[in-house]
Each structure stands twice: as C-alpha cells, then as structure tokens.
N, C-alpha and C positions, 0 to 999 in steps of 0.2 A: 515438517516443511512445507515449501507456500507454493500451493500451485494457481496459477492465473490465468483465468479464462478470459477472452477477450470477443465480443462479437461485435461488428458492422454496425453503427447506426445508419439509420434509413439506407438500406440496402439496393432496394428498389431506385431509389428514387437518384443514388450516386452510383450505379452500374458503371459507369463508365471509369470511376476509379477506383475500381474493388477489386485491382488485377492484386488478387492476393499473397502470389511468390511474391511480388517485388515488397509488398507489404510485411511480410514474413523478414526479408533481406535486411529491411529499414528497421525492423523491431532489433534483429539479431547484431545489425551495425550499433544504434543507437543506444540500447538498452545497457543497461551493466547484466553482465554474463552469467547466464542462468545456469543451474547444475545439469539439469536436460531443455537445449535451446526450443527457442520459438517454432513449434510445428503448425501446421495446417491440420487441428483435428476434425473437423465438417463444415462443408460450406463456407462460409464468412467466417465461421472462428477463428482464433488464433490460441495456442496455450503455452505455457512455459512451468517448470519447476525452480524453485530457489532454494534455496538452504540456508540463506541469508537475509536477514530481517531488515536490514539495511536496503540493500538492495534491490527486497520484495518492493517496499514502501517509496522507492525511488523511482521505479519502473510503475507502479499503481500512480503512482499524482501523476509523471508524465504523460501516462496514459490517458489520465482523467483531464490534463491541460490541452491536450490534442484536440477533446470535445467532439470526436468522430467515434468513438469507443464506448459501447456498455464494458465495463469491468466487475469482473467476481473476482475476489480474492478469497480460497479457500486453504485454512490453517488447520492442520491434521497428520496424522500417522501415515505414510506413504508403505506401499510393500515391501519388504528387501527377499532376494537382491534387487538393487535398483534396478528398472529395466536400461537397455541403450539410449532411446529416444520416448519422447512425451507421451506419444500415441500407444506405447505400450503398458507404461506405468503405471500402476495403479491403486488404490487408498483412500483412507478418508478424508485426505485433503483434495484429492480431486473430485470426490462425490460434493464435498464442501462448494468448491469451484464451483459446480454448476448449479448446486442451489442460489451461489453467491449473484452467477451473471441472471439468472432468470429474476431474482428479484431486484438486478440493475434496471434491465427491461423496463421493471414496470416504476421505479422510482426514479428513474434518470440521475442516477450519481449512482457512484462506486459503491458499493457493499461488501462486506468481509462477513464468511460463516465460518464456523467452526464451533468450537465453544466457547464457556461464555466469557475469557477473556477474549476468545476472538469479536467477540459481539462488541466489547467496552472497547479494542482498539478499533472496530468500524464508526463508534460515537464518535472516535477522536477524531478519525479520519473525516465523517460528516464536516466537522470543523474546521481542519484546515482546506479542503477542498470549497467550505464558502468562504474563508476568506479571500484564499485566490481569485476565485472564481467573479469576486469584488471586485479588484486592481481595474485600475484604469491601463491603458498600455503605456503610458509613461510608468507609471509604476511595475507592470510585470516587467517593462527592459529592464529596472535598475536591480527588480529583487533575483531575477536570473541569472546577473551576471555578478549580483551576491553571491546565490546561491552555489558558484563555480567556484565560490574564495575570493573575489576581488575586493581588495580594498576600496573605501570610497571617494580616495585621489584617483585608482584607476578606473573607476567606475565613470569618476566624472569627465576622464579625460576621453573614454571611447567613448561617451556620449553627445561629450560638446555641451559639456554645462558646470556649472559652478559647482565646489562640492558643498558646500550648503546646498544646493539644489538637491543634489542626490541625498542627505539627508536628508529632506521634507520629504522626498518622495517614499524612502523606506519608510519614514516615521506613517505616511497616510498611507502606505501599504497594509499595514503593521508586522514586515515584514518579522521586527526582533522575535513579537508576539508569538509568531506562528517556528520560528526556526526551534524558540524552547519548545512550544506544542509538539513540532515535528520528533524532538529528543525522546517527547515522553509515547509518541505514538510506535517510535520506532521498540523503545522497550515492555510498550504491550504485544506486540508482532511477537518479541522475542518468549515473553511471558506464554501467549497462549499457544504457540510450538514446545515450550518445556514441559508443559501440561499436557499435552496430546501427545499419548501416552496409545502403543500397541493395545495394551485390558482394555483402558476404554473403547477403542475401536472392537475389536473382540465383542463388546458388552451391548454394543449400538449407543453408550451412552455417553457424551461430550463431560471430560471433568468438569465441576463446577468452581468456582473461587473460590468456594469454602473448602471444599475436600483440596485443592490445592496447597492451601494454606494449611491444612492440619496439623502442624506442628506442635509444640509442646506447649508453645504462648499460647496457643489460638486463634494465633491473630485473622483478622477477617481480611477482605481484597481493601476495605475503606486503609488497612491500618499496613497495607504491602505499598511499599514506594516505588516507583517506576525500574529503581534498581536492582528491589528484591528486596529489600530492608522492611526494617519495620518502623512508623512513626512513634513517637513520643505521644504521652496523654496531654490532653486540651484541644485550644485551636489548632487550624492547621496555616 
C-alpha cells in the first residue's frame, strides 16, 4: 500500500490560503481516486492511502509540481481489516509516510520511505522531480498536454504553435526521457509494495532487495528489471 502524507509549506506566511477543507476537496477532485480518500490528519496535513502504484506516483508528482506541499510517500503493509477512513487506518505504510514527510521538510523535496526498494524508488523520484522543476513554462505547458495523451498536432493546435515547435519543446523538456523513467518509477513502487510483507512489519525490519530476490537463481537487485524479470549477463 502507498500512504501519502503532505504538509503545507510556509503555513504561517500563507495562512490566508490555508483553508484545509478546501484543499482536501481540491485533492479529492483533482487527484486519482485513492482506496481511502484524502482527509485532514493533523493541523495543516492531509493524508490518503492508495493501492495502485501508478495512481500513487501520479499523485506524488502532481503535488510536487504544485510547489506548496511537503510530500511524503510511505510504502508498506497496512493493518487489516482496512479501516473505513485514513484517519483510523494503521500500519507500516503510515509509519513510513510520517518519516518521509518529516524528511521532505528537511530536504525540500518529496521523499519515499519504506523498505530498500522504496528507497530506490525515492532516488528515481528525485530524478523525475529534478527534470520537471527545470522546465520552462512553455515546456511545462507542452509536457502537461503530452502527459494527458494529446498528440503533437493536438498540442500545436491547443497552444497555437507549429508541430515542429511542439517537438522542440518536448525535446528540450526531456519529456521522452522522463516518460521512460516514469514507467520505471511505477515499477519500483510496485516492487516496494510487493515485498512489504506483514511478516517484515511484525519483525520491525523492511525486506532488503537481496531478500526480495532470494530465488534459486540468486538474482540481486541489479539483475532485476523493473518488470520483475532478470537481465542476461554482460553490459546493461
């Protein structure tokens, strides 16, 4: 499971914009639907629980792009039976999300916490966020439309520019590269969730990538592809 805990940046300086009930409504409306919907957890914090890796990644990136949230993602087991609201739910994912949002406040960027696969996912999330924050306004407009599935011709019509200009904007914004890395990020989220077993939670230790891949072939994390298969020998 994927617990997201977010904390408003500069709460004191932006108190007039802090209306948390409105913020909650906006998240419930604009972000992918979680398994337990967004709720105010404490003060100026909001929290939700996702059971889908792609939806969790989309939500984390959207919140990071907004620029006014500290974003923490916790990947881990959740106590069952699942509670009816996120405020009543417990489990390792929520503990990890608390750790993650506290680190996000220190680092000024989204953080993923949990087992070692979650930490690897966090490294890739750093890369994706770095690419996205360095885009020009024009590049961000083009990539936003591309992310929604629009063709270059449709983007050109929407922005009132030529298709060749759209192609240049997407290239300068590294959209194709980020799109590929995005798929890897989702796969890492899935791996982290797959190996976040209740037994590891009970023991108080997150499963390591080595343990997660302790099959007969002895594959290490470096041998595991994002889809869960193994690579052949030689250079990657």
